[in-house]
C-alpha positions, 0 to 999 in steps of 0.5 A: 500500500502506498504511503499516502493511502496508509497516511490517509487511513491512519489520520481518519482513524486517529480523528475517529478514535482520538482520546486525550490519553495521558502518559505516565509522566514518572515513566517518561522521566525514568526513560530520560534519566536512563539516557544519563544526559547532563542537563538535557535539552528536551525537544517536543512539538505542538500537537495538531490533527489529534496528535498525542499532546506533547505540551502537557509532557513538556510543561511537566518536564519544565516544572521539573527543571528540564530545558525544553525546546520547540521546532520552528519551520524554515525554508526548504522543509527544514526546521530548527529547535529553539529554547522555549519556556511556558512563560514565552509567547508562541507565534503561528507559522504558515500552517497555523502551528504555534512556534516559539520566537527564534531566539536561541537555537538548541540541539535536543538531547531527547526529542519527542517526535509526532507521527501518523503511524509506526511499525515494530522496526521503529520506522515512523510515517509522518505527514510526508514533508520530510521535516523530521527525517531531515532534522534527525539526520542533521542532529545525528551529525551534530550530537548523540541524542535519543528520538522517541515517537509518541503514539496511540497504540492503534497507530501501529501497523505491520510495516511502514514503507520506508526509503533510504532517507527515512530515519528509524526512531530510537523508541516509540512510547504509547500509553500502554507500551514502550517499543525499543 
């Protein structure tokens, strides 16, 4: 099945089955601590189209004194992550997604990644723009980091059609299981 057909089916299923699922926040902190980063920068995203709500996770982590960041979309389907605090104002980008002010580019140690679907090999299906694949590739050339997809368990499919430029994630976290 073509990626666009799988994407369309999964987005429809997500819209029909969306529930504001809350993750075990102490388990998320445990996962981050196991990575032994010193003063880790956590990268997240602002959820759209009934994606997993990463904002409440980031808010919790900021209260626990973690440094957090959000992406800003650039030219040619690129993006950078910028330091963010919940005290800061957000601005809408061309897609209507809130972004932080472009003040200080940061490179996350632990990056939460949105997805449309995933498989047991930890490949993700996104929206097709390649933003995260490009960013994961770029970040991997700069530093060691951990990428974690956030998903509903029903987003798991048998196999995500992948190409050479598609990047595997390090883990996928659902409310019921963490895939490594």
